[in-house]
VEXTOR-302083 format. One record per residue (C-alpha): residue number from 1; residue in three letters; x, y, z. Coordinates in steps of 0.02 Angstrom, whole numbers. Example, Ala and Ser with C-alpha at 12.3 -4.5 7.8 and 13.67 -1.06 7.14 Angstrom:
BEGIN
@n:1	res:ala	c1:615	c2:-225	c3:390
@n:2	res:ser	c1:684	c2:-53	c3:357
// end
This chain:
BEGIN
@n:1	res:met	c1:4024	c2:4577	c3:5710
@n:2	res:glu	c1:4158	c2:4500	c3:5598
@n:3	res:tyr	c1:4213	c2:4594	c3:5443
@n:4	res:glu	c1:4300	c2:4542	c3:5283
@n:5	res:val	c1:4404	c2:4647	c3:5165
@n:6	res:val	c1:4358	c2:4664	c3:4981
@n:7	res:ile	c1:4495	c2:4716	c3:4861
@n:8	res:gly	c1:4502	c2:4763	c3:4678
@n:9	res:met	c1:4658	c2:4822	c3:4588
@n:10	res:glu	c1:4699	c2:4957	c3:4462
@n:11	res:ile	c1:4869	c2:4920	c3:4383
@n:12	res:his	c1:4957	c2:5040	c3:4265
@n:13	res:val	c1:5086	c2:4959	c3:4153
@n:14	res:glu	c1:5204	c2:5063	c3:4048
@n:15	res:ile	c1:5215	c2:4967	c3:3884
@n:16	res:asp	c1:5390	c2:4951	c3:3814
@n:17	res:thr	c1:5383	c2:5043	c3:3648
@n:18	res:lys	c1:5528	c2:5138	c3:3571
@n:19	res:ser	c1:5423	c2:5294	c3:3546
@n:20	res:lys	c1:5275	c2:5366	c3:3640
@n:21	res:val	c1:5098	c2:5312	c3:3606
@n:22	res:phe	c1:5041	c2:5458	c3:3496
@n:23	res:cys	c1:5203	c2:5537	c3:3434
@n:24	res:gly	c1:5380	c2:5496	c3:3382
@n:25	res:cys	c1:5466	c2:5555	c3:3541
@n:26	res:lys	c1:5586	c2:5429	c3:3617
@n:27	res:asn	c1:5526	c2:5330	c3:3768
@n:28	res:glu	c1:5675	c2:5343	c3:3886
@n:29	res:phe	c1:5666	c2:5355	c3:4076
@n:30	res:his	c1:5836	c2:5427	c3:4121
@n:31	res:ala	c1:5842	c2:5565	c3:3989
@n:32	res:pro	c1:5867	c2:5745	c3:4047
@n:33	res:ala	c1:5704	c2:5831	c3:4095
@n:34	res:asn	c1:5597	c2:5888	c3:3948
@n:35	res:ser	c1:5720	c2:5824	c3:3818
@n:36	res:his	c1:5597	c2:5704	c3:3734
@n:37	res:val	c1:5449	c2:5815	c3:3696
@n:38	res:cys	c1:5361	c2:5881	c3:3541
@n:39	res:pro	c1:5205	c2:5981	c3:3496
@n:40	res:val	c1:5098	c2:5823	c3:3504
@n:41	res:cys	c1:5142	c2:5766	c3:3681
@n:42	res:leu	c1:5145	c2:5947	c3:3740
@n:43	res:gly	c1:4970	c2:5974	c3:3671
@n:44	res:met	c1:5013	c2:6120	c3:3558
@n:45	res:pro	c1:4869	c2:6189	c3:3452
@n:46	res:gly	c1:4852	c2:6100	c3:3285
@n:47	res:ala	c1:4965	c2:5952	c3:3330
@n:48	res:leu	c1:4882	c2:5786	c3:3287
@n:49	res:pro	c1:4913	c2:5620	c3:3375
@n:50	res:val	c1:4945	c2:5456	c3:3281
@n:51	res:met	c1:4920	c2:5286	c3:3364
@n:52	res:asn	c1:5075	c2:5178	c3:3395
@n:53	res:arg	c1:5035	c2:5008	c3:3318
@n:54	res:glu	c1:5161	c2:4917	c3:3429
@n:55	res:met	c1:5065	c2:4981	c3:3581
@n:56	res:val	c1:4908	c2:4899	c3:3514
@n:57	res:asn	c1:4999	c2:4735	c3:3476
@n:58	res:lys	c1:5073	c2:4721	c3:3650
@n:59	res:ser	c1:4910	c2:4773	c3:3735
@n:60	res:val	c1:4815	c2:4639	c3:3640
@n:61	res:ala	c1:4947	c2:4513	c3:3694
@n:62	res:val	c1:4917	c2:4560	c3:3877
@n:63	res:gly	c1:4729	c2:4547	c3:3850
@n:64	res:leu	c1:4745	c2:4373	c3:3775
@n:65	res:ala	c1:4860	c2:4317	c3:3917
@n:66	res:leu	c1:4724	c2:4375	c3:4038
@n:67	res:asn	c1:4590	c2:4280	c3:3941
@n:68	res:cys	c1:4504	c2:4442	c3:3890
@n:69	res:glu	c1:4389	c2:4468	c3:3744
@n:70	res:ile	c1:4471	c2:4581	c3:3616
@n:71	res:ser	c1:4356	c2:4716	c3:3550
@n:72	res:arg	c1:4334	c2:4713	c3:3363
@n:73	res:trp	c1:4303	c2:4901	c3:3372
@n:74	res:ser	c1:4363	c2:5018	c3:3509
@n:75	res:lys	c1:4399	c2:5202	c3:3519
@n:76	res:met	c1:4501	c2:5329	c3:3615
@n:77	res:asp	c1:4421	c2:5460	c3:3728
@n:78	res:arg	c1:4469	c2:5622	c3:3811
@n:79	res:lys	c1:4472	c2:5620	c3:4001
@n:80	res:asn	c1:4456	c2:5803	c3:4048
@n:81	res:tyr	c1:4536	c2:5874	c3:4203
@n:82	res:phe	c1:4641	c2:6024	c3:4251
@n:83	res:tyr	c1:4811	c2:5981	c3:4324
@n:84	res:pro	c1:4991	c2:6026	c3:4280
@n:85	res:asp	c1:5037	c2:5847	c3:4227
@n:86	res:gln	c1:4935	c2:5868	c3:4065
@n:87	res:ser	c1:4970	c2:6028	c3:3971
@n:88	res:lys	c1:4819	c2:6005	c3:3857
@n:89	res:asn	c1:4704	c2:5983	c3:4009
@n:90	res:tyr	c1:4644	c2:5812	c3:3955
@n:91	res:gln	c1:4717	c2:5638	c3:3949
@n:92	res:ile	c1:4687	c2:5525	c3:3800
@n:93	res:ser	c1:4618	c2:5362	c3:3870
@n:94	res:gln	c1:4475	c2:5240	c3:3840
@n:95	res:phe	c1:4306	c2:5249	c3:3925
@n:96	res:asp	c1:4158	c2:5145	c3:3869
@n:97	res:leu	c1:4240	c2:5040	c3:3732
@n:98	res:pro	c1:4406	c2:4971	c3:3799
@n:99	res:leu	c1:4520	c2:4866	c3:3690
@n:100	res:cys	c1:4515	c2:4715	c3:3809
@n:101	res:his	c1:4374	c2:4665	c3:3926
@n:102	res:asp	c1:4290	c2:4524	c3:4024
@n:103	res:gly	c1:4441	c2:4416	c3:4063
@n:104	res:ser	c1:4508	c2:4315	c3:4207
@n:105	res:cys	c1:4675	c2:4265	c3:4281
@n:106	res:glu	c1:4724	c2:4110	c3:4379
@n:107	res:phe	c1:4867	c2:4119	c3:4504
@n:108	res:glu	c1:4935	c2:4018	c3:4649
@n:109	res:val	c1:4927	c2:4057	c3:4834
@n:110	res:asn	c1:5018	c2:3932	c3:4945
@n:111	res:gly	c1:4999	c2:3798	c3:4811
@n:112	res:glu	c1:4812	c2:3829	c3:4786
@n:113	res:ile	c1:4741	c2:3898	c3:4623
@n:114	res:asn	c1:4647	c2:4063	c3:4643
@n:115	res:lys	c1:4553	c2:4158	c3:4508
@n:116	res:ile	c1:4517	c2:4343	c3:4485
@n:117	res:gly	c1:4406	c2:4427	c3:4356
@n:118	res:ile	c1:4483	c2:4557	c3:4240
@n:119	res:thr	c1:4357	c2:4695	c3:4206
@n:120	res:arg	c1:4456	c2:4781	c3:4069
@n:121	res:ala	c1:4628	c2:4827	c3:4003
@n:122	res:his	c1:4624	c2:4992	c3:3911
@n:123	res:leu	c1:4749	c2:5102	c3:3820
@n:124	res:glu	c1:4797	c2:5276	c3:3878
@n:125	res:glu	c1:4942	c2:5397	c3:3882
@n:126	res:asp	c1:5044	c2:5424	c3:4038
@n:127	res:thr	c1:5053	c2:5595	c3:4120
@n:128	res:ala	c1:5202	c2:5710	c3:4154
@n:129	res:arg	c1:5301	c2:5693	c3:4315
@n:130	res:asn	c1:5286	c2:5828	c3:4445
@n:131	res:asp	c1:5447	c2:5862	c3:4539
@n:132	res:his	c1:5430	c2:5948	c3:4708
@n:133	res:thr	c1:5616	c2:5945	c3:4751
@n:134	res:gln	c1:5664	c2:6105	c3:4659
@n:135	res:gly	c1:5676	c2:6209	c3:4816
@n:136	res:ile	c1:5566	c2:6297	c3:4943
@n:137	res:gly	c1:5401	c2:6343	c3:4862
@n:138	res:glu	c1:5456	c2:6284	c3:4690
@n:139	res:ser	c1:5405	c2:6134	c3:4585
@n:140	res:gly	c1:5452	c2:6074	c3:4411
@n:141	res:ile	c1:5367	c2:5968	c3:4279
@n:142	res:asp	c1:5457	c2:5841	c3:4169
@n:143	res:phe	c1:5354	c2:5805	c3:4013
@n:144	res:asn	c1:5466	c2:5662	c3:3954
@n:145	res:arg	c1:5343	c2:5538	c3:4029
@n:146	res:cys	c1:5191	c2:5628	c3:3960
@n:147	res:gly	c1:5124	c2:5525	c3:3815
@n:148	res:val	c1:5216	c2:5364	c3:3859
@n:149	res:ser	c1:5118	c2:5207	c3:3813
@n:150	res:leu	c1:5013	c2:5150	c3:3961
@n:151	res:leu	c1:4896	c2:5003	c3:3986
@n:152	res:glu	c1:4777	c2:5009	c3:4134
@n:153	res:ile	c1:4718	c2:4840	c3:4198
@n:154	res:val	c1:4564	c2:4845	c3:4309
@n:155	res:thr	c1:4512	c2:4690	c3:4407
@n:156	res:glu	c1:4348	c2:4636	c3:4484
@n:157	res:pro	c1:4339	c2:4654	c3:4675
@n:158	res:asp	c1:4378	c2:4469	c3:4696
@n:159	res:leu	c1:4525	c2:4477	c3:4816
@n:160	res:arg	c1:4496	c2:4441	c3:5000
@n:161	res:ser	c1:4663	c2:4464	c3:5086
@n:162	res:ala	c1:4826	c2:4560	c3:5076
@n:163	res:glu	c1:4921	c2:4397	c3:5051
@n:164	res:gln	c1:4811	c2:4346	c3:4905
@n:165	res:thr	c1:4833	c2:4519	c3:4827
@n:166	res:tyr	c1:5022	c2:4507	c3:4844
@n:167	res:ala	c1:5023	c2:4338	c3:4757
@n:168	res:phe	c1:4913	c2:4402	c3:4615
@n:169	res:leu	c1:5022	c2:4554	c3:4584
@n:170	res:asn	c1:5180	c2:4448	c3:4578
@n:171	res:his	c1:5098	c2:4328	c3:4457
@n:172	res:leu	c1:5039	c2:4472	c3:4347
@n:173	res:lys	c1:5214	c2:4549	c3:4345
@n:174	res:gln	c1:5287	c2:4379	c3:4300
@n:175	res:thr	c1:5162	c2:4363	c3:4157
@n:176	res:leu	c1:5203	c2:4536	c3:4090
@n:177	res:leu	c1:5389	c2:4495	c3:4094
@n:178	res:tyr	c1:5359	c2:4329	c3:4004
@n:179	res:leu	c1:5266	c2:4425	c3:3869
@n:180	res:gly	c1:5408	c2:4551	c3:3855
@n:181	res:val	c1:5288	c2:4698	c3:3852
@n:182	res:ser	c1:5362	c2:4796	c3:3998
@n:183	res:asp	c1:5515	c2:4797	c3:4111
@n:184	res:cys	c1:5395	c2:4814	c3:4260
@n:185	res:asn	c1:5520	c2:4923	c3:4353
@n:186	res:met	c1:5419	c2:4993	c3:4498
@n:187	res:glu	c1:5560	c2:5110	c3:4552
@n:188	res:glu	c1:5548	c2:5196	c3:4382
@n:189	res:gly	c1:5358	c2:5193	c3:4381
@n:190	res:ser	c1:5343	c2:5063	c3:4242
@n:191	res:leu	c1:5220	c2:4966	c3:4351
@n:192	res:arg	c1:5103	c2:5051	c3:4473
@n:193	res:ala	c1:4975	c2:4959	c3:4578
@n:194	res:glu	c1:4831	c2:5045	c3:4667
@n:195	res:pro	c1:4712	c2:4944	c3:4777
@n:196	res:asn	c1:4528	c2:4987	c3:4800
@n:197	res:ile	c1:4485	c2:4929	c3:4976
@n:198	res:ser	c1:4321	c2:4910	c3:5066
@n:199	res:val	c1:4254	c2:4806	c3:5210
@n:200	res:arg	c1:4087	c2:4723	c3:5243
@n:201	res:pro	c1:4011	c2:4609	c3:5374
@n:202	res:val	c1:4049	c2:4425	c3:5338
@n:203	res:gly	c1:3904	c2:4353	c3:5239
@n:204	res:gln	c1:3843	c2:4519	c3:5169
@n:205	res:lys	c1:3830	c2:4525	c3:4979
@n:206	res:glu	c1:3832	c2:4713	c3:4958
@n:207	res:phe	c1:4001	c2:4798	c3:4949
@n:208	res:gly	c1:4056	c2:4929	c3:5073
@n:209	res:ile	c1:4120	c2:5105	c3:5038
@n:210	res:lys	c1:4290	c2:5093	c3:4955
@n:211	res:ser	c1:4450	c2:5190	c3:4970
@n:212	res:glu	c1:4577	c2:5196	c3:4829
@n:213	res:val	c1:4757	c2:5200	c3:4891
@n:214	res:lys	c1:4888	c2:5288	c3:4785
@n:215	res:asn	c1:5076	c2:5321	c3:4794
@n:216	res:val	c1:5120	c2:5140	c3:4836
@n:217	res:ala	c1:5295	c2:5102	c3:4775
@n:218	res:ser	c1:5304	c2:4912	c3:4798
@n:219	res:phe	c1:5197	c2:4756	c3:4811
@n:220	res:ser	c1:5245	c2:4739	c3:4994
@n:221	res:gly	c1:5183	c2:4918	c3:5013
@n:222	res:val	c1:5016	c2:4867	c3:4935
@n:223	res:gln	c1:5005	c2:4724	c3:5059
@n:224	res:lys	c1:5040	c2:4839	c3:5207
@n:225	res:ala	c1:4918	c2:4971	c3:5144
@n:226	res:ile	c1:4779	c2:4842	c3:5132
@n:227	res:glu	c1:4814	c2:4778	c3:5307
@n:228	res:tyr	c1:4810	c2:4956	c3:5376
@n:229	res:glu	c1:4653	c2:5007	c3:5281
@n:230	res:phe	c1:4559	c2:4853	c3:5338
@n:231	res:lys	c1:4595	c2:4894	c3:5520
@n:232	res:arg	c1:4557	c2:5079	c3:5495
@n:233	res:gln	c1:4390	c2:5050	c3:5412
@n:234	res:val	c1:4334	c2:4916	c3:5534
@n:235	res:lys	c1:4380	c2:5027	c3:5681
@n:236	res:ala	c1:4280	c2:5172	c3:5606
@n:237	res:leu	c1:4127	c2:5063	c3:5576
@n:238	res:lys	c1:4132	c2:4992	c3:5752
@n:239	res:lys	c1:4133	c2:5172	c3:5816
@n:240	res:gly	c1:3976	c2:5207	c3:5716
@n:241	res:glu	c1:4065	c2:5322	c3:5593
@n:242	res:thr	c1:4011	c2:5338	c3:5410
@n:243	res:leu	c1:4144	c2:5298	c3:5282
@n:244	res:ile	c1:4159	c2:5403	c3:5125
@n:245	res:gln	c1:4224	c2:5354	c3:4953
@n:246	res:glu	c1:4393	c2:5437	c3:4940
@n:247	res:thr	c1:4569	c2:5430	c3:4873
@n:248	res:arg	c1:4702	c2:5406	c3:5005
@n:249	res:gly	c1:4892	c2:5413	c3:4995
@n:250	res:trp	c1:5010	c2:5284	c3:5069
@n:251	res:asp	c1:5138	c2:5353	c3:5190
@n:252	res:ala	c1:5272	c2:5218	c3:5193
@n:253	res:asp	c1:5372	c2:5301	c3:5331
@n:254	res:gln	c1:5226	c2:5300	c3:5453
@n:255	res:gly	c1:5141	c2:5145	c3:5383
@n:256	res:ile	c1:4973	c2:5233	c3:5366
@n:257	res:thr	c1:4857	c2:5300	c3:5233
@n:258	res:val	c1:4810	c2:5484	c3:5231
@n:259	res:pro	c1:4661	c2:5571	c3:5148
@n:260	res:gln	c1:4695	c2:5656	c3:4981
@n:261	res:arg	c1:4528	c2:5693	c3:4900
@n:262	res:thr	c1:4352	c2:5625	c3:4882
@n:263	res:lys	c1:4344	c2:5493	c3:4746
@n:264	res:glu	c1:4293	c2:5555	c3:4575
@n:265	res:ser	c1:4164	c2:5468	c3:4466
@n:266	res:ala	c1:4170	c2:5449	c3:4278
@n:267	res:his	c1:4052	c2:5596	c3:4249
@n:268	res:asp	c1:4173	c2:5711	c3:4340
@n:269	res:tyr	c1:4294	c2:5692	c3:4194
@n:270	res:arg	c1:4167	c2:5733	c3:4056
@n:271	res:tyr	c1:4230	c2:5594	c3:3941
@n:272	res:phe	c1:4197	c2:5615	c3:3756
@n:273	res:pro	c1:4269	c2:5528	c3:3601
@n:274	res:glu	c1:4441	c2:5585	c3:3544
@n:275	res:pro	c1:4406	c2:5668	c3:3375
@n:276	res:asp	c1:4586	c2:5665	c3:3313
@n:277	res:leu	c1:4611	c2:5475	c3:3319
@n:278	res:ile	c1:4524	c2:5344	c3:3212
@n:279	res:pro	c1:4445	c2:5193	c3:3298
@n:280	res:ile	c1:4549	c2:5036	c3:3328
@n:281	res:ala	c1:4482	c2:4887	c3:3229
@n:282	res:val	c1:4566	c2:4723	c3:3280
@n:283	res:asp	c1:4498	c2:4589	c3:3163
@n:284	res:glu	c1:4511	c2:4400	c3:3188
@n:285	res:ala	c1:4667	c2:4385	c3:3081
@n:286	res:trp	c1:4760	c2:4519	c3:3180
@n:287	res:glu	c1:4708	c2:4441	c3:3345
@n:288	res:gln	c1:4758	c2:4267	c3:3287
@n:289	res:glu	c1:4929	c2:4327	c3:3230
@n:290	res:ile	c1:4962	c2:4397	c3:3405
@n:291	res:arg	c1:4890	c2:4242	c3:3490
@n:292	res:glu	c1:5010	c2:4129	c3:3394
@n:293	res:ser	c1:5158	c2:4236	c3:3450
@n:294	res:leu	c1:5120	c2:4217	c3:3636
@n:295	res:pro	c1:5247	c2:4118	c3:3739
@n:296	res:glu	c1:5199	c2:3980	c3:3859
@n:297	res:leu	c1:5140	c2:4075	c3:4013
@n:298	res:pro	c1:5214	c2:4056	c3:4188
@n:299	res:leu	c1:5083	c2:3947	c3:4275
@n:300	res:ala	c1:5065	c2:3829	c3:4127
@n:301	res:arg	c1:5255	c2:3817	c3:4110
@n:302	res:lys	c1:5277	c2:3781	c3:4294
@n:303	res:his	c1:5152	c2:3638	c3:4289
@n:304	res:arg	c1:5230	c2:3566	c3:4130
@n:305	res:thr	c1:5405	c2:3579	c3:4203
@n:306	res:thr	c1:5349	c2:3486	c3:4359
@n:307	res:glu	c1:5272	c2:3344	c3:4258
@n:308	res:gln	c1:5393	c2:3332	c3:4112
@n:309	res:tyr	c1:5553	c2:3333	c3:4216
@n:310	res:ser	c1:5486	c2:3250	c3:4376
@n:311	res:leu	c1:5535	c2:3400	c3:4482
@n:312	res:ser	c1:5459	c2:3461	c3:4645
@n:313	res:asp	c1:5333	c2:3602	c3:4640
@n:314	res:tyr	c1:5460	c2:3712	c3:4728
@n:315	res:asp	c1:5601	c2:3676	c3:4604
@n:316	res:ala	c1:5487	c2:3705	c3:4455
@n:317	res:gly	c1:5428	c2:3869	c3:4532
@n:318	res:val	c1:5606	c2:3933	c3:4553
@n:319	res:leu	c1:5657	c2:3882	c3:4377
@n:320	res:thr	c1:5506	c2:3961	c3:4294
@n:321	res:ala	c1:5508	c2:4120	c3:4399
@n:322	res:ser	c1:5583	c2:4201	c3:4244
@n:323	res:arg	c1:5564	c2:4150	c3:4063
@n:324	res:glu	c1:5752	c2:4167	c3:4038
@n:325	res:met	c1:5796	c2:4045	c3:4178
@n:326	res:ala	c1:5666	c2:3921	c3:4117
@n:327	res:asp	c1:5739	c2:3931	c3:3941
@n:328	res:tyr	c1:5916	c2:3906	c3:4009
@n:329	res:phe	c1:5863	c2:3754	c3:4109
@n:330	res:glu	c1:5775	c2:3671	c3:3963
@n:331	res:ala	c1:5924	c2:3704	c3:3849
@n:332	res:cys	c1:6039	c2:3625	c3:3979
@n:333	res:val	c1:5930	c2:3469	c3:3990
@n:334	res:ala	c1:5918	c2:3461	c3:3800
@n:335	res:ala	c1:6109	c2:3459	c3:3797
@n:336	res:gly	c1:6109	c2:3301	c3:3902
@n:337	res:ala	c1:6108	c2:3354	c3:4085
@n:338	res:pro	c1:5993	c2:3258	c3:4204
@n:339	res:ala	c1:5849	c2:3373	c3:4253
@n:340	res:lys	c1:5875	c2:3366	c3:4442
@n:341	res:leu	c1:6063	c2:3395	c3:4430
@n:342	res:ala	c1:6036	c2:3540	c3:4309
@n:343	res:thr	c1:5910	c2:3615	c3:4430
@n:344	res:asn	c1:6029	c2:3602	c3:4577
@n:345	res:trp	c1:6173	c2:3684	c3:4485
@n:346	res:ile	c1:6068	c2:3822	c3:4405
@n:347	res:thr	c1:5971	c2:3871	c3:4561
@n:348	res:gly	c1:6120	c2:3846	c3:4677
@n:349	res:asp	c1:6301	c2:3883	c3:4631
@n:350	res:leu	c1:6266	c2:3966	c3:4462
@n:351	res:gln	c1:6131	c2:4081	c3:4532
@n:352	res:ala	c1:6247	c2:4131	c3:4674
@n:353	res:leu	c1:6381	c2:4182	c3:4548
@n:354	res:ile	c1:6252	c2:4279	c3:4447
@n:355	res:ser	c1:6188	c2:4370	c3:4602
@n:356	res:asp	c1:6363	c2:4414	c3:4662
@n:357	res:ala	c1:6407	c2:4485	c3:4491
@n:358	res:lys	c1:6239	c2:4577	c3:4482
@n:359	res:ala	c1:6220	c2:4495	c3:4312
@n:360	res:asp	c1:6077	c2:4412	c3:4220
@n:361	res:ile	c1:6066	c2:4233	c3:4159
@n:362	res:thr	c1:6042	c2:4297	c3:3981
@n:363	res:asn	c1:6214	c2:4377	c3:3971
@n:364	res:ile	c1:6330	c2:4260	c3:4068
@n:365	res:lys	c1:6476	c2:4174	c3:3982
@n:366	res:ile	c1:6427	c2:3998	c3:4034
@n:367	res:thr	c1:6310	c2:3927	c3:3902
@n:368	res:pro	c1:6181	c2:3794	c3:3945
@n:369	res:glu	c1:6282	c2:3672	c3:3840
@n:370	res:gln	c1:6440	c2:3708	c3:3941
@n:371	res:leu	c1:6350	c2:3681	c3:4106
@n:372	res:ala	c1:6281	c2:3517	c3:4037
@n:373	res:ala	c1:6458	c2:3468	c3:3986
@n:374	res:met	c1:6522	c2:3503	c3:4161
@n:375	res:ile	c1:6384	c2:3397	c3:4237
@n:376	res:gly	c1:6430	c2:3261	c3:4111
@n:377	res:leu	c1:6610	c2:3262	c3:4177
@n:378	res:ile	c1:6542	c2:3229	c3:4351
@n:379	res:glu	c1:6428	c2:3092	c3:4288
@n:380	res:asp	c1:6566	c2:2998	c3:4196
@n:381	res:gly	c1:6687	c2:3012	c3:4341
@n:382	res:thr	c1:6810	c2:3131	c3:4258
@n:383	res:ile	c1:6791	c2:3257	c3:4399
@n:384	res:ser	c1:6711	c2:3258	c3:4571
@n:385	res:gly	c1:6571	c2:3373	c3:4627
@n:386	res:lys	c1:6698	c2:3468	c3:4731
@n:387	res:ile	c1:6809	c2:3498	c3:4581
@n:388	res:ala	c1:6656	c2:3554	c3:4483
@n:389	res:lys	c1:6620	c2:3685	c3:4617
@n:390	res:asp	c1:6799	c2:3745	c3:4600
@n:391	res:ile	c1:6798	c2:3761	c3:4410
@n:392	res:leu	c1:6625	c2:3840	c3:4394
@n:393	res:pro	c1:6687	c2:4014	c3:4444
@n:394	res:asp	c1:6827	c2:3997	c3:4315
@n:395	res:met	c1:6698	c2:3952	c3:4182
@n:396	res:phe	c1:6593	c2:4100	c3:4238
@n:397	res:glu	c1:6738	c2:4222	c3:4220
@n:398	res:ser	c1:6821	c2:4153	c3:4063
@n:399	res:gly	c1:6684	c2:4064	c3:3967
@n:400	res:lys	c1:6804	c2:3919	c3:3937
@n:401	res:glu	c1:6743	c2:3741	c3:3908
@n:402	res:pro	c1:6747	c2:3640	c3:4071
@n:403	res:lys	c1:6855	c2:3503	c3:3993
@n:404	res:val	c1:6986	c2:3633	c3:3945
@n:405	res:ile	c1:6994	c2:3702	c3:4122
@n:406	res:val	c1:7007	c2:3527	c3:4195
@n:407	res:glu	c1:7151	c2:3481	c3:4078
@n:408	res:glu	c1:7243	c2:3647	c3:4101
@n:409	res:asn	c1:7242	c2:3628	c3:4290
@n:410	res:gly	c1:7268	c2:3441	c3:4301
@n:411	res:leu	c1:7103	c2:3415	c3:4389
@n:412	res:val	c1:7054	c2:3247	c3:4316
@n:413	res:gln	c1:6979	c2:3140	c3:4454
@n:414	res:ile	c1:7082	c2:2995	c3:4518
@n:415	res:ser	c1:6983	c2:2834	c3:4504
@n:416	res:asp	c1:7127	c2:2709	c3:4489
@n:417	res:leu	c1:7103	c2:2579	c3:4626
@n:418	res:ser	c1:7286	c2:2536	c3:4653
@n:419	res:glu	c1:7340	c2:2719	c3:4659
@n:420	res:leu	c1:7205	c2:2766	c3:4784
@n:421	res:glu	c1:7231	c2:2611	c3:4890
@n:422	res:gly	c1:7413	c2:2656	c3:4918
@n:423	res:ile	c1:7366	c2:2834	c3:4972
@n:424	res:ile	c1:7229	c2:2773	c3:5087
@n:425	res:arg	c1:7337	c2:2638	c3:5171
@n:426	res:glu	c1:7464	c2:2774	c3:5213
@n:427	res:ile	c1:7324	c2:2883	c3:5288
@n:428	res:leu	c1:7263	c2:2737	c3:5396
@n:429	res:thr	c1:7441	c2:2712	c3:5458
@n:430	res:gln	c1:7456	c2:2898	c3:5501
@n:431	res:his	c1:7290	c2:2902	c3:5594
@n:432	res:pro	c1:7272	c2:2745	c3:5700
@n:433	res:gly	c1:7153	c2:2830	c3:5822
@n:434	res:pro	c1:7008	c2:2858	c3:5700
@n:435	res:val	c1:7038	c2:2681	c3:5632
@n:436	res:glu	c1:7014	c2:2606	c3:5806
@n:437	res:asp	c1:6864	c2:2721	c3:5837
@n:438	res:phe	c1:6781	c2:2656	c3:5680
@n:439	res:arg	c1:6816	c2:2476	c3:5721
@n:440	res:ser	c1:6744	c2:2502	c3:5894
@n:441	res:gly	c1:6579	c2:2561	c3:5820
@n:442	res:lys	c1:6604	c2:2749	c3:5799
@n:443	res:met	c1:6548	c2:2758	c3:5618
@n:444	res:gln	c1:6574	c2:2947	c3:5605
@n:445	res:ala	c1:6762	c2:2917	c3:5611
@n:446	res:lys	c1:6752	c2:2860	c3:5431
@n:447	res:gly	c1:6704	c2:3036	c3:5379
@n:448	res:phe	c1:6869	c2:3101	c3:5448
@n:449	res:leu	c1:6966	c2:2973	c3:5348
@n:450	res:val	c1:6871	c2:3015	c3:5189
@n:451	res:gly	c1:6915	c2:3199	c3:5217
@n:452	res:gln	c1:7100	c2:3157	c3:5241
@n:453	res:ser	c1:7097	c2:3055	c3:5080
@n:454	res:met	c1:7022	c2:3199	c3:4983
@n:455	res:lys	c1:7148	c2:3320	c3:5060
@n:456	res:ala	c1:7294	c2:3208	c3:5012
@n:457	res:thr	c1:7236	c2:3203	c3:4832
@n:458	res:lys	c1:7192	c2:3389	c3:4828
@n:459	res:gly	c1:7009	c2:3346	c3:4802
@n:460	res:lys	c1:7042	c2:3241	c3:4647
@n:461	res:ala	c1:7002	c2:3070	c3:4721
@n:462	res:asn	c1:6839	c2:2990	c3:4666
@n:463	res:pro	c1:6735	c2:2994	c3:4827
@n:464	res:lys	c1:6640	c2:2837	c3:4778
@n:465	res:val	c1:6802	c2:2739	c3:4754
@n:466	res:val	c1:6876	c2:2811	c3:4914
@n:467	res:asn	c1:6727	c2:2748	c3:5013
@n:468	res:gln	c1:6738	c2:2576	c3:4932
@n:469	res:ile	c1:6923	c2:2559	c3:4976
@n:470	res:leu	c1:6897	c2:2622	c3:5154
@n:471	res:asp	c1:6754	c2:2499	c3:5181
@n:472	res:gln	c1:6870	c2:2359	c3:5124
@n:473	res:leu	c1:7024	c2:2410	c3:5223
@n:474	res:leu	c1:6935	c2:2459	c3:5384
@n:475	res:asn	c1:6846	c2:2292	c3:5392
@n:476	res:glu	c1:7007	c2:2193	c3:5369
@n:477	res:glu	c1:7065	c2:2099	c3:5523
// end
């Protein structure tokens, strides 16, 4: 019997707000333990929560980007459980009336458009962080994270492979970064992805028994966990074992999932409406104001970039991988650079400099207009491509205009026919062997002579003119 895997995702996104979701405590990851806490996020008796409006704005933006319906009326609920990460023994979340619901998301897998349903995206507060590194038999709790703005995105079980899941998660992260709602730093827990995995015989409509996998620190980890769980569950079924609904943990060192607890259902948490918070009423005007502020989203921008600038699907994908790079590229083209040349320089030499400096394209000294000006100097013959490669690092370090660097270093390209002809005649005299090789049919010998010409002029000779002169002189009797 052949089996297929069925995957749904639960994604927790820490929304980038200056203060926590229900109090004024600062939202800061690297602060000393328990330095950003107050009676509200610690759940002290009599302390009353107040909703952070920016949290609602950014959550609605995510919902709209995921084609969700935005509830005109939603409420907060108490999710009751006893665990050290919530001092008040309940988490404020949303249960039956989420802010965003019934959406969908299109994403690409190997150039093909895939679609996944979005069940809901609901508001909640994050929990404290348990630290088990205090010493033998000791643990600590950092409540700085408790109360941080959190949006949980729940998908339909529409994914059918680990590869497809990986592509979806990367697209979702890209969308969140385009929206500017989260830094999506998985190492700091700003983005956490938990797959719900089940298997069923191919052709069967009913879903199998699912396992939710937690403690996955990366998208590649999610991919590996899915691949492992699929094999584990299929092996168990083929042995005649009965699967149980459970929560399992991902052990990255061993590459396996391990049982943690049987999976809870909603009734286990005894949800009831949060009495200390008023309902959230997002009217049409509020929704429209947020809709109008949305940027062009990644997939749409990639397709437009491909068509508008006549670029390959690959080039457009690299350029639009981040909103900042896409903006830089379009500003460079607007300043006069040909689209393909701008793409080559941005994704090639400039990106290499940025990576080496561990910088970001938003804070480098080379402006899009300066890069366009440098490309313009190549186009009009002032400098060669080789000289441009030499001056780009100088531009990157100093922020100087390319024309200034060229003039200061005497790097203007030599295009004068008579000057270059004299240099090249001397090179032909010095290297009779390659000349004879070329004339006897060994065309690659010309490349050596071009190189010698460039060396003699310290890279300043116009390659096009050098080739023209060589063609003329080498074919003389």
